[in-house]
MDTraj code that builds the backbone (N, CA, C; nanometers):
import mdtraj as md
import numpy as np

residues = "MET ASN GLU LEU VAL TRP ILE PHE VAL SER ALA LEU LEU ILE ASN ASN PHE VAL LEU ALA TYR PHE LEU GLY LEU CYS PRO PHE LEU GLY VAL SER GLY ARG LEU GLU THR SER PHE ARG LEU GLY LEU ALA THR THR PHE VAL LEU ILE VAL THR ALA LEU CYS ALA TRP PHE LEU ASN THR TYR ILE LEU ILE HIS ALA PRO TYR LEU ARG LEU ILE SER PHE ILE VAL VAL ILE ALA SER THR VAL GLN PHE ILE GLU MET ALA ILE LYS LYS LEU SER PRO ALA LEU PHE LYS ALA LEU GLY ILE PHE LEU PRO LEU ILE THR THR ASN CYS ALA ILE LEU GLY LEU ALA ILE PHE ALA THR ASN ARG GLY TYR ASN LEU VAL GLU GLY LEU ILE PHE ALA LEU GLY ALA GLY ALA GLY PHE THR LEU ALA MET VAL LEU MET ALA GLY LEU ARG GLU GLU THR GLU LEU SER ASP VAL PRO ALA LEU MET GLN GLY THR ALA LEU ASN LEU ILE ILE ALA GLY ILE LEU SER MET ALA PHE MET GLY PHE ALA GLY LEU PHE SER SER THR".split()
xyz = np.array([
    [7.7030, 14.0261, 7.9519],
    [7.5584, 14.0203, 8.0317],
    [7.4497, 14.1000, 7.9089],
    [7.4900, 14.2295, 7.8985],
    [7.4244, 14.2891, 7.7859],
    [7.3818, 14.2073, 7.6644],
    [7.4859, 14.1682, 7.6004],
    [7.4852, 14.0638, 7.4754],
    [7.3786, 13.9340, 7.5066],
    [7.3757, 13.8795, 7.6185],
    [7.3017, 13.7560, 7.6429],
    [7.1109, 13.7936, 7.6472],
    [7.1159, 13.9355, 7.6989],
    [6.9645, 14.0159, 7.7240],
    [6.9432, 14.0475, 7.5710],
    [7.0269, 14.0895, 7.4961],
    [6.9936, 14.1148, 7.3330],
    [6.9727, 14.0039, 7.2746],
    [7.0232, 13.8744, 7.3012],
    [6.9815, 13.7706, 7.2295],
    [6.8524, 13.7316, 7.2590],
    [6.8211, 13.7172, 7.3719],
    [6.7262, 13.6836, 7.4338],
    [6.5966, 13.7514, 7.3962],
    [6.5844, 13.9052, 7.3972],
    [6.5151, 13.9786, 7.3607],
    [6.4861, 13.9850, 7.1963],
    [6.6067, 13.9641, 7.1441],
    [6.6089, 13.9517, 7.0064],
    [6.5056, 13.8099, 6.9251],
    [6.5326, 13.7054, 7.0181],
    [6.4536, 13.5738, 6.9682],
    [6.3096, 13.5954, 7.0206],
    [6.2899, 13.6573, 7.1388],
    [6.1524, 13.6657, 7.1768],
    [6.0864, 13.7540, 7.0911],
    [6.1142, 13.8868, 7.0939],
    [6.0149, 13.9733, 7.0141],
    [6.0576, 13.9973, 6.8547],
    [6.1953, 14.0535, 6.8545],
    [6.2091, 14.1226, 6.7130],
    [6.2244, 14.0143, 6.5963],
    [6.3147, 13.9010, 6.6508],
    [6.3222, 13.7806, 6.5349],
    [6.2445, 13.6779, 6.5920],
    [6.0995, 13.6918, 6.6468],
    [6.0459, 13.5687, 6.6871],
    [6.0305, 13.4830, 6.5558],
    [6.0194, 13.3504, 6.5763],
    [6.0693, 13.2584, 6.4870],
    [5.9116, 13.2337, 6.4094],
    [5.7881, 13.2318, 6.4783],
    [5.7152, 13.2216, 6.3944],
    [5.6101, 13.3561, 6.3398],
    [5.6392, 13.4713, 6.3975],
    [5.5789, 13.5867, 6.3543],
    [5.6575, 13.6646, 6.2944],
    [5.8205, 13.6348, 6.2562],
    [5.9027, 13.7333, 6.1876],
    [5.9868, 13.6242, 6.0828],
    [6.0057, 13.4964, 6.1085],
    [6.0961, 13.4131, 6.0359],
    [6.0126, 13.3283, 5.9560],
    [5.8583, 13.3120, 6.0076],
    [5.7344, 13.2292, 5.9697],
    [5.7812, 13.0920, 5.9612],
    [5.8623, 13.0299, 6.0946],
    [5.8751, 12.9037, 6.0910],
    [5.7972, 12.8348, 6.2205],
    [5.7843, 12.7280, 6.2089],
    [5.6648, 12.6783, 6.2978],
    [5.5026, 12.6869, 6.2876],
    [5.4891, 12.7446, 6.1662],
    [5.3402, 12.7814, 6.1236],
    [5.2394, 12.6425, 6.1598],
    [5.2705, 12.5352, 6.1128],
    [5.1804, 12.4296, 6.1423],
    [5.1368, 12.4196, 6.2842],
    [5.2279, 12.4093, 6.3764],
    [5.1711, 12.3919, 6.4823],
    [5.1025, 12.5417, 6.5317],
    [5.1500, 12.6320, 6.5159],
    [5.1109, 12.7855, 6.5058],
    [4.9532, 12.7852, 6.4819],
    [4.8934, 12.7365, 6.3693],
    [4.7753, 12.7576, 6.3095],
    [4.7375, 12.6487, 6.3467],
    [4.7757, 12.5030, 6.3899],
    [4.6945, 12.3855, 6.3773],
    [4.6701, 12.3991, 6.5389],
    [4.7339, 12.4087, 6.6438],
    [4.7141, 12.4123, 6.7880],
    [4.6465, 12.5265, 6.8547],
    [4.6546, 12.6366, 6.7770],
    [4.6563, 12.7226, 6.8810],
    [4.4850, 12.7824, 6.8819],
    [4.4064, 12.6723, 6.8860],
    [4.2822, 12.7012, 6.9032],
    [4.2184, 12.6836, 7.0820],
    [4.3015, 12.6735, 7.1518],
    [4.2848, 12.6636, 7.3064],
    [4.4182, 12.7223, 7.3891],
    [4.4030, 12.8068, 7.4868],
    [4.4957, 12.8639, 7.5335],
    [4.5687, 12.7360, 7.6131],
    [4.5157, 12.6675, 7.6692],
    [4.5930, 12.5511, 7.7671],
    [4.6753, 12.4851, 7.6798],
    [4.6196, 12.4264, 7.6017],
    [4.6739, 12.3547, 7.4760],
    [4.8027, 12.4033, 7.3934],
    [4.7889, 12.5285, 7.3854],
    [4.8766, 12.6034, 7.3174],
    [5.0103, 12.6261, 7.4152],
    [4.9736, 12.6402, 7.5303],
    [5.0762, 12.6991, 7.6287],
    [5.1471, 12.5718, 7.6561],
    [5.0781, 12.4629, 7.6695],
    [5.1751, 12.3491, 7.6952],
    [5.2817, 12.3025, 7.5559],
    [5.2208, 12.2833, 7.4496],
    [5.2750, 12.2624, 7.3443],
    [5.3913, 12.3615, 7.3206],
    [5.3920, 12.4924, 7.3710],
    [5.4749, 12.5949, 7.3723],
    [5.5736, 12.5374, 7.4780],
    [5.5536, 12.5221, 7.5790],
    [5.6675, 12.4452, 7.6607],
    [5.7373, 12.3185, 7.6196],
    [5.6602, 12.2343, 7.5624],
    [5.7029, 12.1120, 7.5271],
    [5.8283, 12.1531, 7.3902],
    [5.7794, 12.2572, 7.2953],
    [5.8745, 12.2766, 7.2214],
    [5.9629, 12.3537, 7.2544],
    [5.9685, 12.4434, 7.3729],
    [6.0962, 12.5260, 7.4216],
    [6.1617, 12.4195, 7.4730],
    [6.1258, 12.3227, 7.5514],
    [6.2314, 12.1992, 7.5939],
    [6.3029, 12.1197, 7.4957],
    [6.2242, 12.1334, 7.4067],
    [6.3179, 12.0552, 7.2807],
    [6.3987, 12.1513, 7.2031],
    [6.3572, 12.2752, 7.1951],
    [6.4481, 12.4010, 7.1690],
    [6.6053, 12.4036, 7.2222],
    [6.5800, 12.3930, 7.3781],
    [6.6715, 12.4245, 7.4671],
    [6.7919, 12.2795, 7.4666],
    [6.7348, 12.1746, 7.4482],
    [6.7859, 12.0354, 7.4285],
    [6.8587, 12.0395, 7.2726],
    [6.8138, 12.0841, 7.1679],
    [6.8772, 12.1080, 7.0472],
    [6.9539, 12.1664, 7.0383],
    [6.9517, 12.2909, 7.1484],
    [7.0730, 12.3826, 7.1237],
    [7.1806, 12.3539, 7.1756],
    [7.1622, 12.2485, 7.3171],
    [7.2855, 12.2203, 7.3838],
    [7.3303, 12.1066, 7.2876],
    [7.2837, 12.0099, 7.2294],
    [7.2988, 11.9152, 7.1582],
    [7.3646, 11.9612, 7.0308],
    [7.3422, 12.0620, 6.9583],
    [7.3886, 12.1087, 6.8149],
    [7.5231, 12.1773, 6.8914],
    [7.5328, 12.2648, 7.0078],
    [7.6707, 12.3058, 7.0204],
    [7.7758, 12.1749, 7.0444],
    [7.7324, 12.1104, 7.1218],
    [7.8071, 11.9825, 7.1436],
    [7.8699, 11.9281, 7.0194],
    [7.7505, 11.8810, 6.9123],
    [7.8095, 11.8269, 6.8204],
    [7.8806, 11.9178, 6.7115],
    [7.8559, 12.0391, 6.7205],
    [7.9179, 12.1413, 6.6155],
    [8.0863, 12.1648, 6.7152],
    [8.1002, 12.1683, 6.8369],
    [8.2138, 12.1958, 6.8948],
    [8.3023, 12.0654, 6.9024],
    [8.2447, 11.9716, 6.9124],
    [8.3547, 11.8374, 6.9609],
    [8.3450, 11.7296, 6.8373],
    [8.2184, 11.6992, 6.7611],
    [8.2041, 11.5923, 6.7086],
    [8.2135, 11.6279, 6.5430],
    [8.1694, 11.7119, 6.4903],
    [8.1568, 11.7792, 6.3357],
    [8.2344, 11.8621, 6.3166],
    [8.3705, 11.8471, 6.3837],
    [8.4716, 11.9671, 6.3500],
    [8.5285, 11.9573, 6.1869],
    [8.5345, 11.7852, 6.1548],
    [8.5899, 11.7727, 6.0409],
    [8.4733, 11.7253, 5.9362],
    [8.3709, 11.7292, 5.9659],
    [8.2564, 11.6810, 5.8910],
    [8.1317, 11.7741, 5.8968],
    [8.1265, 11.8712, 5.8635],
    [8.0465, 11.9834, 5.8441],
    [7.9042, 11.9594, 5.7726],
    [7.9341, 11.8533, 5.6948],
    [7.8519, 11.8165, 5.5994],
    [7.7479, 11.7051, 5.6549],
    [7.7783, 11.6964, 5.7798],
    [7.6775, 11.6005, 5.8647],
    [7.6050, 11.6635, 5.9584],
    [7.6175, 11.8108, 5.9445],
    [7.5723, 11.8957, 6.0660],
    [7.3954, 11.8644, 6.0438],
    [7.3382, 11.8616, 5.9295],
    [7.1926, 11.8396, 5.8946],
    [7.1242, 11.7488, 5.9817],
    [7.2205, 11.6190, 5.9445],
    [7.1382, 11.4745, 5.9409],
    [7.1640, 11.4705, 6.1138],
    [7.2669, 11.5008, 6.1508],
    [7.2888, 11.4830, 6.3029],
    [7.2031, 11.5823, 6.3852],
    [7.1665, 11.7143, 6.3340],
    [7.0702, 11.7531, 6.3995],
    [6.9401, 11.7191, 6.3996],
    [6.9056, 11.6504, 6.2765],
    [6.7659, 11.6176, 6.2899],
    [6.7438, 11.4651, 6.3728],
    [6.8323, 11.4219, 6.3693],
    [6.8527, 11.2763, 6.4796],
    [6.8369, 11.3117, 6.6199],
    [6.8999, 11.4229, 6.6493],
    [6.8901, 11.4748, 6.7882],
    [6.7354, 11.5292, 6.8104],
    [6.6751, 11.6137, 6.7236],
    [6.5686, 11.6484, 6.7119],
    [6.4501, 11.5286, 6.7363],
    [6.4703, 11.4306, 6.6567],
    [6.3725, 11.3311, 6.6585],
    [6.3741, 11.2565, 6.7858],
    [6.4816, 11.2442, 6.8208],
    [6.5110, 11.1701, 6.9525],
    [6.4657, 11.2287, 7.0870],
    [6.4765, 11.3606, 7.0975],
    [6.4399, 11.4123, 7.1781],
    [6.2665, 11.4503, 7.1832],
    [6.2157, 11.4652, 7.0695],
    [6.0426, 11.4725, 7.0722],
    [6.0166, 11.3322, 7.1113],
    [6.0513, 11.2300, 7.0670],
    [6.0184, 11.0875, 7.0889],
    [6.0116, 11.0733, 7.2440],
    [6.1394, 11.0980, 7.3168],
    [6.1390, 11.1186, 7.4561],
    [6.0351, 11.2093, 7.5362],
    [6.0025, 11.3055, 7.4571],
    [5.8921, 11.4047, 7.5319],
    [5.7463, 11.3537, 7.5272],
    [5.7642, 11.3105, 7.4096],
    [5.6082, 11.2313, 7.3709],
    [5.5900, 11.1049, 7.4432],
    [5.6627, 11.0235, 7.4868],
    [5.6434, 10.9192, 7.5726],
    [5.6295, 10.9711, 7.7072],
    [5.7001, 11.0702, 7.7690],
    [5.6687, 11.1395, 7.9004],
    [5.5348, 11.2040, 7.8982],
    [5.4810, 11.2702, 7.8028],
    [5.3891, 11.3401, 7.8099],
    [5.2359, 11.2324, 7.7925],
    [5.2738, 11.1171, 7.7262],
    [5.1792, 11.0196, 7.7177],
    [5.1493, 10.9574, 7.8640],
    [5.2838, 10.9332, 7.9038],
    [5.2684, 10.8617, 8.0644],
    [5.2050, 10.9734, 8.1666],
    [5.2767, 11.1030, 8.1741],
    [5.2313, 11.1821, 8.2779],
    [5.0963, 11.2613, 8.2479],
    [5.0785, 11.2750, 8.1278],
    [4.9365, 11.3497, 8.1001],
    [4.8631, 11.3164, 7.9782],
    [4.7721, 11.2059, 8.0164],
    [4.7281, 11.1221, 7.8581],
    [4.6556, 11.2254, 7.8007],
    [4.5677, 11.3069, 7.8928],
    [4.4409, 11.4204, 7.8398],
    [4.5360, 11.5273, 7.7499],
    [4.6553, 11.5780, 7.7849],
    [4.7549, 11.6640, 7.6994],
    [4.7807, 11.5562, 7.5637],
    [4.7942, 11.4399, 7.5980],
    [4.8846, 11.3658, 7.4647],
    [4.7628, 11.3590, 7.3864],
    [4.6477, 11.3465, 7.4268],
    [4.5078, 11.3279, 7.3529],
    [4.4753, 11.4533, 7.2688],
    [4.5054, 11.5611, 7.3510],
    [4.4616, 11.7120, 7.3027],
    [4.5517, 11.7414, 7.1872],
    [4.6859, 11.7471, 7.2113],
    [4.7842, 11.7667, 7.1218],
    [4.7682, 11.6759, 6.9683],
    [4.7240, 11.5546, 7.0029],
    [4.7103, 11.4733, 6.8952],
    [4.8372, 11.4536, 6.7821],
    [4.8203, 11.4936, 6.6782],
    [4.9318, 11.4660, 6.5444],
    [5.0496, 11.5785, 6.5696],
    [5.0086, 11.6895, 6.6685],
    [5.1105, 11.7973, 6.6501],
    [5.1958, 11.7803, 6.7561],
    [5.1977, 11.7004, 6.8341],
    [5.3217, 11.6460, 6.9038],
    [5.4176, 11.5835, 6.8462],
    [5.4174, 11.4572, 6.7675],
    [5.5055, 11.4218, 6.6859],
    [5.5514, 11.5044, 6.5768],
    [5.4636, 11.6097, 6.5366],
    [5.5164, 11.7119, 6.4586],
    [5.6047, 11.8202, 6.4723],
    [5.6328, 11.8178, 6.6073],
    [5.7543, 11.8722, 6.6734],
    [5.8546, 11.8680, 6.5970],
    [5.8897, 11.7021, 6.5665],
    [5.9945, 11.6476, 6.5084],
    [6.0412, 11.7434, 6.3542],
    [5.9250, 11.7660, 6.2788],
    [5.9302, 11.8232, 6.1683],
    [5.9073, 11.9759, 6.1575],
    [5.9073, 12.0396, 6.2819],
    [5.8889, 12.1613, 6.3182],
    [5.9998, 12.2475, 6.2686],
    [5.9999, 12.3170, 6.1599],
    [6.1390, 12.3663, 6.1091],
    [6.1797, 12.5010, 6.1862],
    [6.0906, 12.5277, 6.2965],
    [6.1713, 12.6261, 6.4216],
    [6.2839, 12.5473, 6.4900],
    [6.2531, 12.4435, 6.4988],
    [6.3714, 12.3598, 6.5709],
    [6.5040, 12.3490, 6.4992],
    [6.4794, 12.2937, 6.3727],
    [6.5859, 12.2781, 6.2973],
    [6.6629, 12.4104, 6.2552],
    [6.5733, 12.5118, 6.2516],
    [6.6142, 12.6732, 6.2351],
    [6.7040, 12.7145, 6.3462],
    [6.6573, 12.6622, 6.4722],
    [6.7374, 12.7164, 6.6070],
    [6.8576, 12.6759, 6.5798],
    [6.9306, 12.5191, 6.5506],
    [7.0044, 12.4535, 6.5801],
    [7.1277, 12.5251, 6.4394],
    [7.0267, 12.5676, 6.3232],
    [7.0886, 12.5910, 6.2056],
    [7.1701, 12.7658, 6.2471],
    [7.0852, 12.8407, 6.2779],
    [7.1076, 12.9682, 6.3268],
    [7.2058, 12.9807, 6.4368],
    [7.1815, 12.9045, 6.5433],
    [7.3037, 12.9290, 6.6462],
    [7.4610, 12.8819, 6.6156],
    [7.4252, 12.7542, 6.5309],
    [7.5802, 12.7185, 6.5040],
    [7.6287, 12.8202, 6.3900],
    [7.5447, 12.8870, 6.2812],
    [7.5917, 12.9661, 6.1766],
    [7.6195, 13.1066, 6.2564],
    [7.5571, 13.1527, 6.3543],
    [7.6148, 13.2503, 6.4142],
    [7.7079, 13.2756, 6.5136],
    [7.7754, 13.1389, 6.5444],
    [7.8959, 13.1099, 6.6224],
    [7.8742, 13.1189, 6.7747],
    [7.7389, 13.0927, 6.8000],
    [7.7271, 13.1047, 6.9426],
    [7.7875, 13.0112, 7.0344],
    [7.8424, 13.0430, 7.1707],
    [7.8697, 12.9456, 7.2580],
    [7.7706, 12.8659, 7.3221],
    [7.7829, 12.8188, 7.4035],
    [7.7114, 12.7175, 7.4743],
    [7.5961, 12.8166, 7.5467],
    [7.6619, 12.9224, 7.6340],
    [7.5511, 13.0000, 7.7000],
    [7.4541, 13.0847, 7.6224],
    [7.5219, 13.1497, 7.4968],
    [7.4594, 13.2024, 7.3970],
    [7.3591, 13.1241, 7.3259],
    [7.3678, 13.0175, 7.2933],
    [7.3007, 12.9208, 7.2150],
    [7.1807, 12.8790, 7.3371],
    [7.2109, 12.8693, 7.4432],
    [7.0762, 12.8568, 7.5483],
    [7.0156, 12.9371, 7.5800],
    [7.0567, 13.0557, 7.5802],
    [6.9690, 13.1727, 7.5692],
    [6.8914, 13.1995, 7.4786],
    [6.9728, 13.1930, 7.3115],
    [6.8728, 13.2040, 7.2167],
    [6.7661, 13.0912, 7.2228],
    [6.7901, 12.9717, 7.2490],
    [6.6737, 12.8536, 7.2613],
    [6.5838, 12.9342, 7.3460],
    [6.6028, 12.9652, 7.4931],
    [6.5207, 12.9891, 7.5537],
    [6.4165, 13.1224, 7.5286],
    [6.4923, 13.1994, 7.4425],
    [6.4118, 13.3226, 7.3654],
    [6.3292, 13.2722, 7.2777],
    [6.3915, 13.1963, 7.1897],
    [6.2980, 13.1454, 7.0579],
    [6.1672, 13.0560, 7.1118],
    [6.2083, 12.9888, 7.2415],
    [6.1046, 12.9126, 7.2959],
    [5.9840, 12.9969, 7.3567],
    [6.0371, 13.0986, 7.4304],
    [5.9368, 13.1812, 7.5096],
    [5.8702, 13.2649, 7.3670],
    [5.9296, 13.2845, 7.2872],
    [5.8544, 13.3540, 7.1757],
    [5.7841, 13.2773, 7.1072],
    [5.8025, 13.1527, 7.0772],
    [5.7103, 13.0571, 7.0313],
    [5.6013, 13.0300, 7.1118],
    [5.6102, 13.0244, 7.2303],
    [5.4794, 12.9894, 7.3538],
    [5.4102, 13.1400, 7.3363],
    [5.4867, 13.2578, 7.3301],
    [5.4058, 13.3818, 7.3400],
    [5.3084, 13.3946, 7.1999],
    [5.3610, 13.3735, 7.0783],
    [5.2811, 13.3672, 6.9766],
    [5.1774, 13.2691, 6.9724],
    [5.2446, 13.1560, 7.0397],
    [5.0978, 13.0380, 7.0358],
    [4.9766, 13.0995, 7.1275],
    [5.0169, 13.1289, 7.2540],
    [4.9094, 13.1837, 7.3320],
    [4.8280, 13.3076, 7.2973],
    [4.9194, 13.3998, 7.2141],
    [4.8356, 13.5058, 7.1755],
    [4.7377, 13.4686, 7.0722],
    [4.7856, 13.3871, 6.9824],
    [4.7200, 13.3459, 6.8805],
    [4.5914, 13.2802, 6.9221],
    [4.5868, 13.1851, 7.0337],
    [4.4886, 13.1192, 7.1085],
    [4.4035, 13.1888, 7.1459],
    [4.4542, 13.2819, 7.2289],
    [4.3508, 13.3908, 7.2935],
    [4.2754, 13.4578, 7.2130],
    [4.3399, 13.5113, 7.1037],
    [4.2454, 13.5784, 6.9954],
    [4.1604, 13.4796, 6.9460],
    [4.1973, 13.3525, 6.9151],
    [4.0859, 13.2781, 6.8450],
    [3.9886, 13.2514, 6.9404],
    [4.0116, 13.2114, 7.0496],
    [3.8680, 13.1854, 7.1869],
    [3.8214, 13.3318, 7.1706],
    [3.8421, 13.4441, 7.1744],
    [3.7905, 13.5436, 7.1624],
    [3.6984, 13.5946, 7.0284],
    [3.7213, 13.5254, 6.9197],
    [3.6674, 13.5408, 6.8056],
    [3.5372, 13.4365, 6.8234],
    [3.5796, 13.3185, 6.8767],
    [3.4526, 13.2407, 6.8856],
    [3.3329, 13.3124, 6.9728],
    [3.3745, 13.4090, 7.0562],
    [3.2333, 13.4566, 7.1303],
    [3.2105, 13.5837, 7.0464],
    [3.2671, 13.6415, 6.9395],
    [3.2334, 13.7487, 6.8648],
    [3.1308, 13.7199, 6.7521],
    [3.0798, 13.8014, 6.7242],
    [2.9712, 13.7883, 6.5871],
    [3.0547, 13.8263, 6.4700],
    [3.1037, 13.7361, 6.4194],
    [3.2121, 13.7422, 6.3257],
    [3.1233, 13.6900, 6.1719],
    [3.1222, 13.7919, 6.0661],
    [3.0622, 13.7349, 5.9652],
    [3.0847, 13.6074, 5.9015],
    [3.0027, 13.5223, 5.8427],
    [3.0255, 13.3719, 5.8085],
    [3.1379, 13.3529, 5.7035],
    [3.1607, 13.4798, 5.6183],
    [3.2696, 13.4570, 5.5433],
    [3.4051, 13.4586, 5.5826],
    [3.4067, 13.5417, 5.6969],
    [3.5468, 13.5765, 5.7559],
    [3.5862, 13.4653, 5.8665],
    [3.4846, 13.3800, 5.9085],
    [3.5083, 13.2510, 5.9899],
    [3.5852, 13.1255, 5.9737],
    [3.6607, 13.0876, 6.0439],
    [3.7579, 12.9655, 6.0117],
    [3.8872, 13.0429, 5.9683],
    [3.9476, 12.9530, 5.8918],
    [4.0802, 13.0003, 5.8492],
    [4.1189, 13.1141, 5.7909],
    [3.9983, 13.1850, 5.7200],
    [4.0608, 13.3175, 5.6736],
    [4.0784, 13.4126, 5.7679],
    [3.9876, 13.3987, 5.9106],
    [4.0042, 13.5003, 5.9988],
    [4.1193, 13.4442, 6.0809],
    [4.1635, 13.3390, 6.0798],
    [4.2696, 13.2970, 6.1515],
    [4.4276, 13.3675, 6.1028],
    [4.4143, 13.3390, 5.9675],
    [4.5211, 13.3954, 5.8677],
    [4.5327, 13.5592, 5.8945],
    [4.4204, 13.6192, 5.8826],
    [4.4240, 13.7675, 5.9118],
    [4.4856, 13.8158, 6.0636],
    [4.4363, 13.7117, 6.1421],
    [4.5063, 13.7363, 6.3062],
    [4.6296, 13.7044, 6.2787],
    [4.6701, 13.6062, 6.2229],
    [4.8194, 13.5857, 6.2212],
    [4.8944, 13.6964, 6.1357],
    [4.8524, 13.7581, 6.0514],
    [4.9290, 13.8419, 5.9552],
    [4.9414, 13.9765, 6.0354],
    [4.8089, 14.0114, 6.1320],
    [4.8090, 14.1543, 6.2177],
    [4.9161, 14.1199, 6.3435],
    [4.9026, 13.9934, 6.3726],
    [5.0136, 13.9633, 6.4855],
    [5.1562, 13.9971, 6.4304],
    [5.1930, 13.9240, 6.3040],
    [5.2905, 13.9343, 6.2649],
    [5.3384, 14.0896, 6.2213],
    [5.2775, 14.1812, 6.2027],
    [5.3018, 14.3065, 6.1699],
    [5.3293, 14.3694, 6.3082],
    [5.2439, 14.3507, 6.3971],
    [5.2759, 14.3927, 6.5072],
    [5.4197, 14.3639, 6.5758],
    [5.4504, 14.2701, 6.5689],
    [5.5934, 14.2067, 6.6059],
    [5.7091, 14.2490, 6.5312],
    [5.6902, 14.2953, 6.4023],
    [5.7586, 14.3530, 6.3309],
    [5.7946, 14.4933, 6.3695],
    [5.6974, 14.5700, 6.4490],
    [5.7193, 14.6945, 6.5104],
    [5.8397, 14.6928, 6.6099],
    [5.8186, 14.5580, 6.6812],
    [5.9587, 14.5774, 6.7768],
    [6.1192, 14.6060, 6.7298],
    [6.1199, 14.5974, 6.5886],
    [6.2525, 14.6025, 6.5162],
    [6.3200, 14.7433, 6.5254],
    [6.2378, 14.8268, 6.5404],
    [6.2648, 14.9469, 6.5488],
    [6.2897, 15.0152, 6.6989],
    [6.2609, 14.9491, 6.7783],
    [6.2792, 14.9871, 6.9441],
    [6.4046, 14.9541, 7.0020],
    [6.4735, 14.8760, 6.9195],
    [6.6179, 14.8102, 7.0059],
    [6.7364, 14.8659, 6.8963],
    [6.8299, 14.8875, 6.9485],
    [6.9186, 14.9165, 6.8705],
    [7.0557, 14.8191, 6.9096],
    [7.1416, 14.7484, 6.8096],
    [7.2471, 14.6425, 6.8395],
    [7.3639, 14.7230, 6.9130],
    [7.3648, 14.8385, 6.9487],
    [7.4949, 14.9117, 6.9813],
    [7.4591, 14.9017, 7.1565],
])
top = md.Topology()
chain = top.add_chain()
for i, resn in enumerate(residues, 1):
    res = top.add_residue(resn, chain, resSeq=i)
    for name in ("N", "CA", "C"):
        top.add_atom(name, md.element.get_by_symbol(name[0]), res)
traj = md.Trajectory(xyz[None], top)
């Protein structure tokens, strides 16, 4: 049980995919303008991460035993299929969210954080439960990073920011400071 908590906390805070590994920066910078949109995209990404972890474990354990060279293409097919399913579900259930997410919803397919999760989980030899906990922690970390960035971006819109710093420059500075803050978690935990 202690190992599962460590995997979750590590993926959530210490090795946050966005703020420590710099994976998934496209939606992080592109969709994090509003809290509601960021949170929902984070949930959609978390769902894709969990399904990807499940499928990656299954493929790696039962299908790709004698063909490890097919891992990457198999993971990409699983990710693309899952995202297509989520895109259709969101379009049907919440057309407003579908419109708000725009191009970034199909971009989950090419989100390197999703593919990174599948590769990290299989390379680390996680079993099914460990892989799902890793995916849940990574998804929660992704959502946390998105929501923090969205909150700070909304706050800066209400602040008196010099014209030179507005827009992309300020967003990149905020992202860098968030990244440094999350790197501070690395010293709080030991792996023993």
